[in-house]
C-alpha positions in Angstrom: -32.4 -31.7 -2.8 -30.0 -34.6 -4.4 -27.1 -32.8 -5.5 -24.9 -35.0 -8.1 -21.5 -33.5 -8.9 -20.0 -35.3 -12.4 -16.0 -34.7 -11.1 -12.6 -35.4 -12.0 -10.5 -34.8 -9.0 -7.1 -34.1 -10.8 -9.3 -31.3 -12.8 -8.6 -27.9 -10.4 -12.2 -26.4 -11.9 -13.7 -29.7 -10.7 -12.0 -29.5 -7.1 -13.1 -25.9 -7.0 -16.6 -26.6 -7.5 -16.4 -29.6 -4.9 -15.4 -27.1 -2.2 -17.7 -24.5 -3.5 -20.7 -26.7 -2.6 -19.2 -27.8 0.6 -18.5 -24.4 1.6 -22.0 -23.6 1.3 -23.0 -26.8 3.4 -23.9 -28.9 0.2 -22.5 -32.6 0.2 -23.1 -33.5 -3.2 -22.7 -37.3 -4.2 -19.6 -37.6 -6.2 -19.2 -39.5 -9.3 -15.6 -39.9 -10.2 -16.7 -40.3 -14.3 -13.3 -41.4 -15.2 -13.5 -44.3 -13.1 -17.2 -45.5 -13.6 -17.6 -44.6 -17.1 -20.9 -43.1 -18.5 -24.0 -44.7 -19.4 -26.3 -43.9 -22.2 -29.3 -42.7 -20.2 -26.8 -40.5 -18.2 -25.0 -38.8 -21.1 -29.1 -38.3 -22.8 -30.5 -36.9 -19.7 -27.5 -34.3 -19.0 -27.2 -33.4 -22.4 -30.8 -32.3 -22.0 -31.1 -31.2 -18.8 -28.1 -28.6 -19.7 -29.7 -27.4 -22.8 -27.2 -27.7 -25.1 -27.3 -31.2 -26.5 -24.3 -33.4 -26.4 -22.3 -31.1 -28.4 -22.5 -28.6 -24.8 -21.3 -31.1 -23.2 -18.6 -32.2 -24.9 -14.7 -30.9 -23.6 -13.5 -28.8 -26.8 -10.0 -29.0 -24.9 -9.6 -32.5 -26.0 -8.7 -33.2 -29.5 -10.7 -35.9 -30.4 -13.9 -33.7 -29.1 -12.7 -30.8 -30.9 -12.2 -32.7 -34.2 -16.2 -34.1 -33.9 -17.4 -30.9 -33.3 -15.4 -29.4 -36.1 -16.8 -31.4 -38.6 -20.7 -31.4 -37.1 -20.8 -34.6 -35.7 -24.6 -35.2 -34.6 -25.5 -36.3 -30.9 -25.1 -40.0 -32.0 -21.7 -39.9 -33.0 -20.8 -37.7 -30.0 -22.6 -40.3 -27.4 -20.6 -42.7 -28.8 -17.3 -41.4 -28.4 -17.7 -39.9 -25.0 -19.2 -43.7 -24.2 -15.8 -44.9 -25.6 -13.7 -42.1 -23.8 -15.2 -40.5 -20.9 -12.4 -37.7 -20.8 -14.3 -36.3 -24.0 -17.2 -34.8 -21.4 -16.3 -31.4 -19.9 -16.2 -31.0 -15.9 -17.6 -30.5 -13.3 -21.4 -31.1 -13.7 -23.7 -30.4 -11.0 -26.8 -32.0 -11.2 -30.1 -31.1 -9.1 -34.0 -31.3 -8.9 -33.7 -28.1 -10.6 -31.5 -28.9 -13.5 -28.2 -29.6 -14.5 -24.9 -27.2 -15.5 -21.9 -27.2 -16.7 -19.6 -25.9 -14.1 -17.8 -23.4 -16.7 -17.3 -20.8 -15.4 -17.4 -22.2 -11.8 -20.1 -19.6 -10.1 -22.8 -21.6 -13.0 -22.9 -24.0 -10.5 -24.9 -22.0 -8.5 -27.5 -21.7 -10.8 -29.0 -25.0 -10.0 -29.9 -24.2 -6.3 
């Protein structure tokens, strides 16, 4: 099974998700999205597969994401902001053939196995 971890190595929850997967013998493809950035197709797929739309992917601790969510920005506005500023997306996100989840709380990553 293909496993992708959208990862920020500076985030303890993201590091813990990587460790959790590896402890279970799973070596994911790691995408450091702050280095690579996002593309529209990936964000649209993740928004759909996680079930929360773009709002569900936004990192509410980031002031710009919170401001957009507070005014009820639509998916297109949230997508544009995330493409311009990759930090606005929550982490970690784990994607497998069975689905995708935002790993908060950490144990959620196991839902797609």
